[in-house]
gemmi code that builds the backbone of each chain (N, CA, C; Angstrom):
import gemmi

chains = {
    "A": [
        ("UNK", (-6.007, 19.747, 3.454), (-5.547, 19.381, 2.222), (-3.739, 18.654, 2.409)),
        ("UNK", (-4.085, 17.315, 2.182), (-2.528, 16.683, 3.346), (-1.075, 16.882, 1.567)),
        ("UNK", (-0.343, 16.706, 1.890), (0.725, 16.661, 0.624), (1.125, 14.979, 0.829)),
        ("UNK", (1.092, 14.591, -0.087), (1.232, 13.187, -0.434), (2.261, 13.227, -1.329)),
        ("UNK", (3.236, 12.390, -1.192), (4.556, 11.840, -2.516), (5.059, 10.504, -2.309)),
        ("UNK", (5.415, 9.985, -2.984), (6.175, 8.557, -3.504), (7.112, 9.088, -4.077)),
        ("UNK", (8.571, 8.725, -3.296), (9.406, 9.414, -4.323), (10.211, 7.828, -3.965)),
        ("UNK", (11.743, 7.806, -5.146), (12.664, 7.099, -4.622), (13.409, 7.661, -3.791)),
        ("UNK", (13.806, 9.075, -3.735), (14.648, 10.104, -3.442), (14.779, 9.664, -1.450)),
        ("UNK", (15.730, 10.234, -1.099), (15.563, 10.691, 0.849), (14.538, 11.384, 0.996)),
        ("UNK", (14.164, 11.580, 1.691), (12.491, 12.600, 2.293), (13.670, 13.455, 3.684)),
        ("UNK", (13.517, 15.078, 3.341), (13.930, 15.799, 5.053), (13.015, 15.752, 5.964)),
        ("UNK", (13.239, 15.391, 7.202), (12.226, 15.725, 8.354), (11.695, 17.354, 8.121)),
        ("UNK", (13.099, 17.622, 8.618), (12.975, 19.067, 8.627), (12.310, 20.143, 8.190)),
        ("UNK", (12.296, 19.994, 6.803), (11.328, 20.683, 5.852), (10.161, 20.426, 5.661)),
        ("UNK", (9.693, 19.027, 5.591), (8.161, 18.949, 5.645), (8.139, 19.195, 7.126)),
        ("UNK", (8.251, 19.088, 8.452), (7.996, 20.421, 9.073), (7.447, 21.686, 8.936)),
        ("UNK", (8.426, 22.475, 8.673), (8.751, 23.696, 7.967), (7.829, 23.581, 7.076)),
        ("UNK", (7.253, 22.612, 6.342), (6.064, 22.956, 5.185), (5.266, 23.328, 6.079)),
        ("UNK", (5.115, 22.323, 6.572), (3.266, 22.163, 7.231), (3.150, 23.324, 8.073)),
        ("UNK", (4.515, 23.216, 9.086), (3.581, 24.663, 9.783), (3.344, 25.985, 9.291)),
        ("UNK", (4.515, 26.549, 7.642), (4.582, 27.296, 6.986), (3.733, 28.996, 7.920)),
        ("UNK", (4.551, 28.678, 8.241), (4.058, 30.190, 9.501), (2.917, 30.777, 9.819)),
        ("UNK", (2.610, 29.436, 10.260), (1.117, 29.310, 11.349), (0.782, 29.200, 12.684)),
        ("UNK", (0.265, 30.155, 13.636), (0.529, 30.519, 14.660), (-0.912, 29.252, 15.339)),
        ("UNK", (-1.422, 29.109, 14.601), (-2.390, 27.842, 15.310), (-1.512, 26.860, 15.824)),
        ("UNK", (-1.007, 26.200, 15.487), (-0.480, 24.940, 15.917), (-0.062, 24.777, 16.798)),
        ("UNK", (-0.111, 23.770, 17.343), (0.218, 24.315, 18.910), (1.000, 21.966, 19.352)),
        ("UNK", (0.866, 21.298, 17.836), (1.684, 19.826, 18.405), (1.376, 19.962, 16.962)),
        ("UNK", (2.765, 19.172, 17.001), (3.423, 18.751, 15.750), (3.850, 16.895, 15.692)),
        ("UNK", (3.393, 16.466, 15.434), (3.973, 14.627, 15.478), (4.325, 14.034, 14.313)),
        ("UNK", (5.501, 13.230, 14.302), (5.731, 12.523, 13.117), (6.725, 11.643, 13.164)),
        ("UNK", (6.093, 10.844, 12.378), (6.716, 8.893, 12.742), (7.567, 8.793, 11.656)),
        ("UNK", (8.565, 8.107, 11.916), (9.266, 7.849, 10.307), (10.048, 6.599, 10.654)),
        ("UNK", (9.834, 5.942, 9.913), (10.068, 4.340, 9.740), (10.737, 3.551, 9.425)),
        ("UNK", (11.942, 3.267, 9.428), (13.011, 2.590, 8.426), (13.574, 1.501, 8.570)),
        ("UNK", (14.409, 1.038, 7.605), (14.334, -0.268, 7.344), (15.568, -1.171, 8.776)),
        ("UNK", (14.550, -2.294, 9.168), (15.244, -3.362, 9.885), (16.269, -3.954, 9.485)),
        ("UNK", (17.680, -3.753, 10.220), (18.681, -4.511, 10.026), (19.170, -6.149, 9.965)),
        ("UNK", (17.388, -6.549, 10.721), (17.494, -8.168, 10.908), (16.064, -8.145, 11.339)),
        ("UNK", (15.759, -8.762, 10.491), (14.112, -9.394, 11.062), (14.375, -11.369, 11.356)),
        ("UNK", (13.642, -11.333, 12.724), (13.539, -12.959, 13.248), (15.086, -13.960, 13.159)),
        ("UNK", (15.898, -13.134, 13.956), (17.754, -13.288, 13.881), (18.092, -12.928, 12.398)),
        ("UNK", (17.351, -13.233, 10.953), (18.341, -13.141, 10.445), (18.097, -12.008, 9.342)),
        ("UNK", (19.904, -11.209, 8.918), (20.053, -10.456, 8.637), (20.185, -9.652, 7.084)),
        ("UNK", (19.490, -9.063, 7.760), (18.172, -7.776, 6.266), (19.547, -6.911, 6.185)),
        ("UNK", (20.595, -7.457, 4.488), (20.661, -5.843, 3.947), (20.437, -5.236, 2.766)),
        ("UNK", (19.456, -5.331, 2.774), (18.278, -3.779, 2.305), (16.878, -4.615, 2.189)),
        ("UNK", (16.030, -3.933, 1.581), (14.346, -3.918, 0.814), (14.271, -3.443, -0.079)),
        ("UNK", (13.555, -3.953, -1.196), (13.047, -3.298, -2.576), (11.492, -3.372, -1.793)),
        ("UNK", (11.012, -1.468, -2.429), (9.761, -1.482, -2.182), (8.888, -0.386, -3.594)),
        ("UNK", (7.792, -2.010, -4.138), (7.124, -2.104, -4.889), (5.634, -1.343, -4.866)),
        ("UNK", (4.883, -0.904, -5.805), (3.825, -0.155, -5.167), (2.770, -0.222, -6.491)),
        ("UNK", (1.819, 0.266, -6.633), (0.730, 0.233, -7.384), (0.591, 1.741, -8.387)),
        ("UNK", (1.298, 2.216, -9.198), (1.087, 3.865, -9.076), (0.045, 4.098, -9.896)),
        ("UNK", (-0.816, 4.803, -9.472), (-2.395, 5.272, -9.921), (-2.772, 4.555, -8.639)),
        ("UNK", (-2.867, 3.721, -8.149), (-2.990, 3.872, -6.916), (-3.304, 4.168, -5.605)),
        ("UNK", (-2.241, 4.258, -5.725), (-1.248, 4.096, -4.764), (-1.035, 5.966, -3.402)),
        ("UNK", (-1.365, 6.764, -4.033), (-1.503, 8.129, -4.333), (-2.851, 8.614, -3.897)),
        ("UNK", (-4.136, 7.777, -4.431), (-4.984, 7.934, -4.181), (-5.994, 6.879, -2.888)),
        ("UNK", (-4.865, 5.907, -2.739), (-4.637, 5.415, -1.502), (-4.639, 6.300, -0.270)),
        ("UNK", (-3.469, 6.906, -0.308), (-2.730, 7.558, 0.899), (-3.787, 9.161, 0.989)),
        ("UNK", (-4.895, 9.613, 0.095), (-5.290, 10.776, -0.016), (-6.307, 10.397, 0.763)),
        ("UNK", (-6.806, 9.024, 0.256), (-8.232, 8.716, 0.829), (-7.896, 8.555, 2.306)),
        ("UNK", (-7.021, 7.861, 3.230), (-6.898, 7.829, 4.475), (-6.727, 9.114, 5.092)),
        ("UNK", (-5.469, 9.702, 4.394), (-5.500, 10.716, 5.262), (-7.026, 11.809, 5.412)),
        ("UNK", (-7.633, 11.485, 4.430), (-8.868, 12.814, 4.163), (-10.266, 11.808, 5.554)),
        ("UNK", (-9.459, 10.867, 5.806), (-10.620, 10.131, 6.609), (-9.856, 10.480, 7.890)),
        ("UNK", (-8.645, 10.723, 7.826), (-7.647, 11.004, 9.325), (-8.456, 13.211, 9.317)),
        ("UNK", (-8.377, 13.404, 8.936), (-8.997, 14.772, 9.126), (-10.214, 14.742, 8.730)),
        ("UNK", (-10.634, 14.142, 8.280), (-12.535, 13.553, 8.738), (-13.061, 13.634, 10.648)),
        ("UNK", (-12.042, 12.512, 11.132), (-11.740, 12.377, 12.369), (-11.186, 13.176, 13.429)),
        ("UNK", (-10.059, 14.085, 13.108), (-9.434, 15.031, 13.946), (-9.137, 16.401, 13.696)),
        ("UNK", (-9.457, 17.124, 14.668), (-9.276, 18.824, 14.108), (-7.842, 18.769, 13.584)),
        ("UNK", (-7.603, 18.082, 12.714), (-6.064, 18.874, 12.137), (-5.393, 19.647, 11.360)),
        ("UNK", (-5.119, 20.628, 11.776), (-4.105, 22.012, 10.168), (-3.322, 21.085, 9.347)),
        ("UNK", (-2.942, 20.335, 9.808), (-2.045, 19.421, 8.216), (-1.563, 17.838, 8.550)),
        ("UNK", (-1.683, 17.532, 7.696), (-0.535, 16.632, 7.102), (-0.348, 16.410, 6.328)),
        ("UNK", (0.751, 14.865, 6.030), (2.034, 15.304, 5.244), (2.119, 13.069, 5.623)),
        ("UNK", (2.482, 13.226, 4.099), (2.514, 11.406, 3.814), (3.372, 11.144, 2.965)),
        ("UNK", (4.584, 10.918, 3.508), (6.269, 10.343, 2.267), (6.437, 9.517, 2.207)),
        ("UNK", (6.054, 8.246, 1.145), (6.573, 6.751, 1.384), (7.161, 6.889, 0.191)),
        ("UNK", (8.384, 6.401, 0.757), (9.752, 5.444, -0.258), (9.414, 4.452, -0.969)),
        ("UNK", (10.202, 4.214, -2.361), (9.920, 3.371, -3.132), (11.575, 3.109, -3.715)),
        ("UNK", (11.258, 1.330, -4.154), (12.505, 0.714, -4.936), (13.387, 0.542, -3.614)),
        ("UNK", (14.658, 0.377, -4.073), (16.216, -0.719, -3.078), (16.743, 0.529, -2.065)),
        ("UNK", (16.343, -0.285, -0.783), (16.576, 1.207, 0.355), (17.204, -0.250, 1.279)),
        ("UNK", (18.145, 0.775, 2.095), (19.272, -0.696, 2.987), (18.779, -0.226, 4.478)),
        ("UNK", (19.289, -1.104, 4.788), (19.234, -0.908, 6.830), (19.601, 0.424, 7.099)),
        ("UNK", (18.363, 0.881, 7.889), (18.719, 2.302, 8.205), (18.224, 2.770, 7.835)),
        ("UNK", (17.822, 2.653, 6.228), (17.218, 3.791, 5.550), (16.163, 4.267, 6.329)),
        ("UNK", (15.793, 5.777, 5.281), (14.479, 6.022, 6.066), (13.142, 5.335, 4.616)),
        ("UNK", (12.128, 4.406, 5.614), (10.948, 4.569, 4.524), (10.198, 5.428, 4.199)),
        ("UNK", (9.234, 5.642, 5.538), (8.317, 6.052, 5.320), (7.994, 7.483, 6.587)),
        ("UNK", (7.296, 8.911, 5.942), (7.337, 9.687, 7.441), (5.788, 10.166, 7.461)),
        ("UNK", (5.261, 9.962, 8.175), (3.798, 10.469, 8.730), (4.014, 11.937, 9.506)),
        ("UNK", (2.940, 13.265, 8.837), (3.563, 14.090, 9.905), (2.343, 14.715, 10.425)),
        ("UNK", (1.556, 14.888, 11.970), (0.432, 15.479, 11.609), (0.358, 16.798, 12.564)),
        ("UNK", (-0.664, 17.702, 12.110), (-0.435, 19.078, 13.291), (-1.817, 19.149, 13.152)),
        ("UNK", (-1.410, 19.671, 14.647), (-3.251, 19.587, 14.958), (-2.826, 21.110, 16.305)),
        ("UNK", (-3.642, 21.411, 17.388), (-3.945, 22.454, 17.925), (-3.336, 21.905, 19.683)),
        ("UNK", (-3.686, 20.328, 19.805), (-3.748, 19.887, 20.710), (-2.504, 18.596, 20.780)),
        ("UNK", (-1.932, 18.146, 21.561), (-1.384, 17.183, 21.425), (-2.102, 15.586, 20.927)),
        ("UNK", (-2.805, 15.437, 21.621), (-4.213, 14.327, 22.042), (-4.391, 13.694, 19.310)),
        ("UNK", (-4.918, 14.646, 19.459), (-5.766, 14.721, 17.699), (-4.597, 14.483, 17.082)),
        ("UNK", (-2.877, 15.281, 17.234), (-2.123, 15.131, 16.249), (-1.073, 13.369, 16.433)),
        ("UNK", (-0.978, 13.129, 18.008), (-0.924, 11.649, 18.393), (-2.070, 11.216, 17.491)),
        ("UNK", (-3.212, 10.613, 17.490), (-3.676, 9.346, 17.161), (-4.197, 9.549, 16.516)),
        ("UNK", (-4.016, 10.954, 15.128), (-4.329, 10.054, 14.121), (-2.940, 10.392, 13.249)),
        ("UNK", (-1.842, 10.492, 13.555), (-1.133, 9.930, 12.923), (-0.640, 8.474, 13.308)),
        ("UNK", (-0.704, 7.800, 14.690), (-1.009, 6.366, 14.228), (-1.864, 5.757, 13.155)),
        ("UNK", (-3.092, 6.316, 13.526), (-4.138, 5.480, 12.834), (-3.607, 5.841, 11.125)),
        ("UNK", (-2.886, 7.185, 10.658), (-2.325, 7.053, 9.448), (-1.437, 5.900, 9.030)),
        ("UNK", (-0.865, 5.716, 10.257), (-0.056, 4.701, 9.454), (-0.023, 3.437, 9.695)),
        ("UNK", (-1.618, 2.658, 10.770), (-2.385, 1.379, 10.759), (-3.116, 1.431, 9.598)),
        ("UNK", (-3.685, 2.272, 8.830), (-4.444, 2.376, 7.431), (-3.351, 1.630, 6.968)),
        ("UNK", (-2.051, 2.992, 7.175), (-1.512, 2.916, 5.792), (-1.074, 1.151, 5.057)),
        ("UNK", (-0.240, 0.507, 7.142), (0.074, -0.399, 6.318), (-0.932, -1.248, 5.547)),
        ("UNK", (-2.778, -1.166, 6.436), (-3.324, -2.350, 5.181), (-3.576, -2.270, 4.331)),
        ("UNK", (-3.618, -1.185, 4.092), (-4.225, -0.865, 2.240), (-3.620, -0.395, 1.763)),
        ("UNK", (-2.701, 0.769, 1.867), (-1.849, 1.033, 0.649), (-1.305, 0.438, 0.207)),
        ("UNK", (-1.283, 0.234, -1.563), (-1.408, -0.446, -2.259), (1.353, -0.830, -2.071)),
        ("UNK", (1.194, -0.591, -1.605), (3.229, -1.448, -1.473), (3.382, -3.008, -1.007)),
        ("UNK", (4.560, -3.502, -1.348), (4.938, -4.720, -0.953), (6.903, -4.432, -0.998)),
        ("UNK", (6.619, -5.172, 0.027), (8.126, -5.706, 0.573), (8.671, -6.673, 0.007)),
        ("UNK", (10.403, -7.151, -0.577), (10.907, -8.102, -0.497), (11.729, -7.552, 0.323)),
        ("UNK", (12.845, -8.468, 0.508), (13.593, -8.596, 1.772), (15.390, -9.416, 1.208)),
        ("UNK", (16.419, -8.253, 1.337), (17.565, -9.238, 0.615), (17.525, -9.876, 1.730)),
        ("UNK", (17.730, -11.437, 2.213), (18.718, -12.015, 2.788), (19.800, -12.808, 2.195)),
        ("UNK", (20.619, -13.004, 3.809), (21.678, -14.365, 3.101), (21.755, -15.351, 2.619)),
        ("UNK", (20.177, -15.947, 2.217), (19.606, -16.793, 1.229), (18.546, -16.556, 0.721)),
        ("UNK", (18.801, -15.535, -0.566), (18.783, -15.115, -1.109), (17.371, -14.138, -0.650)),
        ("UNK", (16.654, -13.333, -1.546), (14.774, -12.448, -1.771), (13.925, -13.041, -1.492)),
        ("UNK", (13.677, -12.474, -0.377), (12.203, -13.084, -0.327), (11.158, -11.881, 0.071)),
        ("UNK", (9.959, -12.374, -0.826), (9.041, -11.465, -0.104), (8.214, -11.111, 1.247)),
        ("UNK", (8.426, -10.265, 2.016), (8.272, -10.007, 2.959), (5.944, -10.147, 3.216)),
        ("UNK", (5.799, -11.299, 4.560), (4.429, -11.262, 4.831), (3.764, -10.687, 4.858)),
        ("UNK", (2.337, -10.105, 4.735), (1.556, -9.305, 6.237), (1.208, -9.737, 7.577)),
        ("UNK", (1.535, -8.721, 8.271), (0.954, -10.010, 9.376), (-0.116, -9.314, 9.835)),
        ("UNK", (-1.053, -10.442, 10.601), (-2.213, -10.264, 11.830), (-2.169, -8.843, 12.654)),
        ("UNK", (-0.968, -8.900, 13.265), (-0.635, -8.007, 14.265), (-1.286, -6.326, 13.677)),
        ("UNK", (-1.115, -6.246, 12.216), (-1.053, -5.107, 11.586), (-2.777, -5.029, 11.156)),
        ("UNK", (-3.232, -5.576, 11.089), (-4.927, -6.140, 11.117), (-5.340, -5.553, 12.140)),
        ("UNK", (-4.959, -5.821, 13.020), (-5.835, -6.201, 14.286), (-5.153, -4.495, 14.465)),
        ("UNK", (-3.809, -4.118, 14.621), (-4.124, -2.912, 14.806), (-4.551, -1.588, 14.230)),
        ("UNK", (-5.166, -2.139, 12.903), (-6.134, -1.243, 12.158), (-7.357, -1.691, 12.145)),
        ("UNK", (-7.755, -2.522, 12.761), (-9.020, -2.737, 13.354), (-9.884, -2.458, 14.292)),
        ("UNK", (-8.458, -1.897, 15.128), (-9.470, -0.635, 16.061), (-9.787, 0.529, 15.924)),
        ("UNK", (-9.352, 1.168, 14.861), (-10.165, 2.404, 14.496), (-11.218, 2.013, 13.932)),
        ("UNK", (-11.690, 0.486, 13.115), (-13.201, 0.752, 12.540), (-14.297, 1.229, 13.631)),
        ("UNK", (-15.115, 2.158, 12.370), (-16.386, 2.182, 13.267), (-17.524, 2.295, 12.302)),
    ],
    "B": [
        ("UNK", (-20.778, -10.985, -26.949), (-20.274, -9.446, -26.654), (-18.722, -9.908, -25.162)),
        ("UNK", (-18.188, -9.240, -26.136), (-16.692, -9.190, -25.036), (-16.131, -7.510, -24.645)),
        ("UNK", (-15.069, -7.789, -24.090), (-15.138, -5.798, -22.859), (-13.210, -6.078, -22.809)),
        ("UNK", (-12.968, -5.096, -23.406), (-11.081, -4.696, -23.055), (-10.745, -5.062, -21.412)),
        ("UNK", (-10.771, -5.389, -20.631), (-9.943, -5.538, -19.173), (-8.269, -5.303, -19.747)),
        ("UNK", (-8.440, -4.272, -18.681), (-6.546, -4.841, -18.024), (-6.506, -5.082, -17.594)),
        ("UNK", (-4.876, -6.260, -16.379), (-4.851, -6.570, -15.862), (-3.109, -6.800, -15.160)),
        ("UNK", (-3.359, -6.300, -13.741), (-1.451, -6.132, -13.360), (-1.786, -6.663, -12.126)),
        ("UNK", (-0.553, -7.247, -12.513), (-0.444, -8.415, -10.655), (1.147, -7.714, -10.586)),
        ("UNK", (0.898, -7.667, -9.299), (2.208, -7.232, -8.319), (2.734, -8.835, -7.074)),
        ("UNK", (3.948, -8.036, -7.068), (5.097, -8.930, -6.372), (5.229, -10.194, -6.822)),
        ("UNK", (4.421, -11.564, -5.968), (5.451, -12.494, -5.730), (3.933, -12.698, -7.169)),
        ("UNK", (3.012, -12.471, -7.384), (1.861, -12.694, -8.532), (2.669, -12.255, -9.876)),
        ("UNK", (3.188, -11.073, -9.790), (4.497, -10.215, -10.918), (5.383, -11.738, -11.302)),
        ("UNK", (5.409, -11.794, -10.346), (6.825, -13.408, -10.809), (6.388, -14.982, -11.185)),
        ("UNK", (4.916, -14.759, -10.550), (4.813, -16.034, -10.602), (3.819, -16.134, -12.066)),
        ("UNK", (3.114, -15.321, -12.306), (2.511, -15.311, -14.083), (3.697, -14.596, -15.066)),
        ("UNK", (4.528, -14.071, -14.551), (6.259, -13.721, -15.437), (5.546, -12.732, -16.495)),
        ("UNK", (4.465, -11.844, -15.769), (4.093, -10.218, -17.065), (3.345, -9.143, -15.771)),
        ("UNK", (3.849, -7.993, -15.891), (2.837, -6.943, -15.191), (2.011, -6.695, -15.383)),
        ("UNK", (1.037, -6.944, -16.850), (0.447, -6.439, -16.821), (-0.570, -6.918, -18.782)),
        ("UNK", (-1.443, -7.129, -18.540), (-1.508, -8.103, -19.815), (-2.933, -7.540, -19.685)),
        ("UNK", (-3.649, -7.751, -21.560), (-5.251, -6.540, -21.673), (-6.178, -8.279, -21.881)),
        ("UNK", (-7.393, -8.433, -21.867), (-7.688, -9.650, -22.134), (-8.926, -9.110, -22.557)),
        ("UNK", (-9.405, -9.796, -23.445), (-11.315, -9.721, -23.686), (-12.298, -10.216, -22.842)),
        ("UNK", (-12.654, -9.883, -21.941), (-13.776, -9.996, -20.598), (-15.005, -10.990, -21.271)),
        ("UNK", (-14.681, -12.379, -21.199), (-15.723, -13.284, -21.610), (-16.823, -12.669, -20.837)),
        ("UNK", (-18.603, -12.842, -21.675), (-19.376, -12.174, -21.160), (-20.050, -13.056, -19.909)),
        ("UNK", (-19.764, -14.137, -19.772), (-20.096, -15.266, -18.536), (-19.399, -14.946, -17.608)),
        ("UNK", (-18.084, -14.484, -17.387), (-17.292, -13.841, -16.057), (-17.262, -12.666, -16.120)),
        ("UNK", (-17.484, -12.315, -14.300), (-18.707, -11.108, -13.867), (-18.198, -11.352, -12.567)),
        ("UNK", (-17.332, -11.976, -11.659), (-16.927, -12.199, -10.464), (-15.306, -11.703, -10.629)),
        ("UNK", (-14.713, -11.210, -9.728), (-12.346, -11.482, -9.645), (-12.577, -12.609, -9.915)),
        ("UNK", (-13.830, -13.567, -8.690), (-13.647, -14.949, -8.636), (-13.118, -15.921, -9.824)),
        ("UNK", (-14.399, -15.431, -10.112), (-14.451, -16.332, -11.923), (-13.304, -15.860, -13.123)),
        ("UNK", (-13.217, -15.106, -13.107), (-12.113, -14.264, -13.641), (-10.434, -14.529, -12.815)),
        ("UNK", (-10.197, -14.765, -11.856), (-9.235, -15.591, -11.619), (-8.907, -16.919, -11.990)),
        ("UNK", (-10.762, -17.670, -12.089), (-10.525, -18.880, -12.226), (-9.842, -19.446, -13.501)),
        ("UNK", (-10.361, -18.088, -14.396), (-10.019, -18.247, -16.286), (-8.906, -17.740, -16.087)),
        ("UNK", (-7.843, -16.964, -16.035), (-6.691, -16.614, -15.669), (-5.535, -17.687, -15.453)),
        ("UNK", (-6.286, -18.246, -14.233), (-5.475, -19.312, -13.688), (-4.881, -20.911, -14.897)),
        ("UNK", (-5.816, -20.962, -16.086), (-5.957, -21.876, -17.570), (-5.291, -21.085, -18.562)),
        ("UNK", (-4.131, -19.800, -18.324), (-4.030, -19.207, -19.354), (-1.778, -19.089, -19.097)),
        ("UNK", (-1.560, -20.719, -17.818), (-0.386, -20.409, -17.926), (0.656, -21.318, -17.074)),
        ("UNK", (1.023, -22.131, -17.009), (1.470, -22.687, -15.364), (1.578, -21.890, -14.816)),
        ("UNK", (2.128, -20.790, -15.183), (2.907, -19.812, -14.079), (1.206, -18.947, -13.357)),
        ("UNK", (0.186, -18.782, -14.265), (-0.980, -17.712, -14.071), (-1.505, -18.964, -12.953)),
        ("UNK", (-1.453, -20.697, -13.293), (-2.000, -21.367, -12.438), (-1.603, -21.611, -10.904)),
        ("UNK", (0.146, -21.458, -11.034), (0.358, -21.607, -9.772), (0.057, -20.204, -8.626)),
        ("UNK", (0.279, -18.899, -9.198), (0.148, -17.200, -9.188), (-1.559, -17.346, -8.612)),
        ("UNK", (-2.345, -18.159, -9.208), (-3.743, -18.574, -8.482), (-4.312, -19.525, -7.684)),
        ("UNK", (-3.391, -20.248, -7.804), (-3.293, -21.070, -6.618), (-4.713, -21.652, -6.149)),
        ("UNK", (-4.146, -20.174, -4.547), (-4.445, -20.238, -3.521), (-6.292, -18.708, -3.634)),
        ("UNK", (-6.588, -18.541, -3.561), (-7.213, -16.823, -3.759), (-7.817, -16.832, -2.173)),
        ("UNK", (-7.290, -17.014, -1.003), (-7.856, -16.816, 0.195), (-5.397, -15.944, 1.022)),
        ("UNK", (-4.810, -15.935, -0.165), (-3.926, -15.464, -0.369), (-3.602, -14.103, -0.995)),
        ("UNK", (-5.003, -13.864, -2.404), (-4.796, -12.745, -2.964), (-6.253, -11.478, -2.557)),
        ("UNK", (-5.397, -10.402, -2.358), (-6.102, -9.358, -2.487), (-6.319, -8.807, -4.088)),
        ("UNK", (-7.171, -7.998, -4.238), (-7.805, -7.105, -5.596), (-7.942, -5.873, -4.978)),
        ("UNK", (-7.849, -5.561, -6.600), (-8.197, -3.734, -6.635), (-8.919, -3.784, -7.847)),
        ("UNK", (-9.771, -3.575, -7.858), (-10.984, -2.395, -9.253), (-10.921, -1.452, -9.529)),
        ("UNK", (-10.231, -1.248, -10.658), (-9.541, 0.638, -11.069), (-10.340, 0.950, -9.934)),
        ("UNK", (-8.800, 1.069, -9.313), (-7.351, 1.304, -8.424), (-8.796, 1.278, -7.305)),
        ("UNK", (-9.560, 0.423, -6.727), (-9.740, 1.107, -5.528), (-10.208, -0.510, -5.126)),
        ("UNK", (-9.757, -0.953, -3.281), (-9.971, -1.926, -2.860), (-11.584, -3.088, -2.929)),
        ("UNK", (-11.637, -4.068, -3.187), (-12.470, -4.733, -3.671), (-12.286, -6.240, -3.582)),
        ("UNK", (-13.613, -6.940, -3.770), (-13.552, -8.567, -3.130), (-13.552, -9.521, -4.272)),
        ("UNK", (-13.285, -10.975, -3.857), (-13.562, -11.444, -5.141), (-14.744, -11.180, -5.692)),
        ("UNK", (-15.841, -11.287, -5.133), (-17.468, -12.045, -5.559), (-18.054, -10.166, -5.387)),
        ("UNK", (-16.685, -9.288, -5.811), (-17.600, -7.840, -5.761), (-18.184, -8.126, -8.152)),
        ("UNK", (-18.237, -7.297, -8.450), (-19.076, -7.409, -9.984), (-18.380, -6.473, -10.272)),
        ("UNK", (-18.278, -6.966, -11.642), (-16.592, -6.371, -12.478), (-17.418, -5.662, -13.971)),
        ("UNK", (-18.528, -5.126, -13.268), (-19.385, -4.466, -13.769), (-18.668, -2.787, -14.428)),
        ("UNK", (-18.559, -2.802, -14.102), (-18.116, -1.035, -14.310), (-15.969, -1.323, -14.765)),
        ("UNK", (-15.979, -2.395, -14.742), (-14.137, -2.623, -14.340), (-13.360, -2.399, -16.091)),
        ("UNK", (-12.377, -1.889, -15.767), (-11.305, -1.305, -17.033), (-10.414, -1.867, -16.523)),
        ("UNK", (-9.705, -2.049, -15.005), (-8.868, -2.100, -14.994), (-8.642, -3.218, -13.402)),
        ("UNK", (-8.202, -4.278, -13.692), (-7.942, -4.668, -12.137), (-6.542, -5.765, -11.978)),
        ("UNK", (-6.475, -5.269, -10.649), (-5.205, -5.675, -10.127), (-4.693, -6.633, -9.166)),
        ("UNK", (-4.416, -7.480, -9.139), (-4.503, -9.358, -8.619), (-2.822, -8.767, -7.852)),
        ("UNK", (-2.886, -8.780, -5.576), (-1.954, -9.308, -5.168), (-1.783, -9.090, -3.986)),
        ("UNK", (-0.827, -10.055, -3.794), (-0.793, -10.236, -2.423), (-1.369, -9.406, -1.212)),
        ("UNK", (-1.666, -9.475, 0.590), (-1.895, -8.496, 1.417), (-0.938, -7.310, 1.224)),
        ("UNK", (-0.989, -6.195, 1.590), (-0.255, -5.252, 1.412), (0.614, -5.301, 2.591)),
        ("UNK", (1.856, -4.747, 2.243), (2.973, -4.524, 2.977), (3.863, -3.423, 3.546)),
        ("UNK", (3.265, -1.877, 2.914), (4.316, -0.803, 3.475), (3.954, -0.545, 4.829)),
        ("UNK", (4.917, 1.049, 4.113), (5.667, 1.365, 5.985), (6.066, 1.108, 5.925)),
    ],
}
model = gemmi.Model(1)
for chain_id, residues in chains.items():
    chain = gemmi.Chain(chain_id)
    for i, (resn, *xyz) in enumerate(residues, 1):
        res = gemmi.Residue()
        res.name, res.seqid = resn, gemmi.SeqId(i, " ")
        for name, pos in zip(("N", "CA", "C"), xyz):
            atom = gemmi.Atom()
            atom.name, atom.element = name, gemmi.Element(name[0])
            atom.pos, atom.b_iso = gemmi.Position(*pos), 0.0
            res.add_atom(atom)
        chain.add_residue(res)
    model.add_chain(chain)
structure = gemmi.Structure()
structure.add_model(model)
structure.setup_entities()
């Protein structure tokens, strides 16, 4: 059962890893991915972003992709924590942790989770630039990354 | 026969329509999100602008991703939004 959280407040990476480990001795690999707010985009300065989401659907969608990862790889644990609201440049946005007996499953599952999260989880970013606030456009490269996992 | 349907908008669709949520009576002859989008576009100038280019819009029926030509048969909630940009 994956640990899923959507929250405004910062997350504690060490505490989340410890929660996942939870005294188990059958885990040989923990992969943690952390996404943070870039301070520039295409040369322009970004002061902050604001993340909007679809309450109700978001947690369900994250659980769906976590369940898919657990079906594809022999995982001992999965955590997905995504922040919402206004986040300044340098702030953490998302934390994905996968635990497995060996590294390959943990690496691949973490990569899969981020690729799917980016293309299916109902979050939308707006960026604060010098010229004003604008909505971030989805990237074709993210669709391509997610398509790698199609089967 | 009409049915109540909750319609949600996110990101720039919310801004253009000027609304997060509205309840409508779904006319019986509207059976797909595509037809619904055309109906909603007639509600206001903001709605018209929001639904100008359906190729830029994604949607969910009852909080699950769906397509423009999927059936609205069991829909009680539909959301329109741009392609997602989380992570």
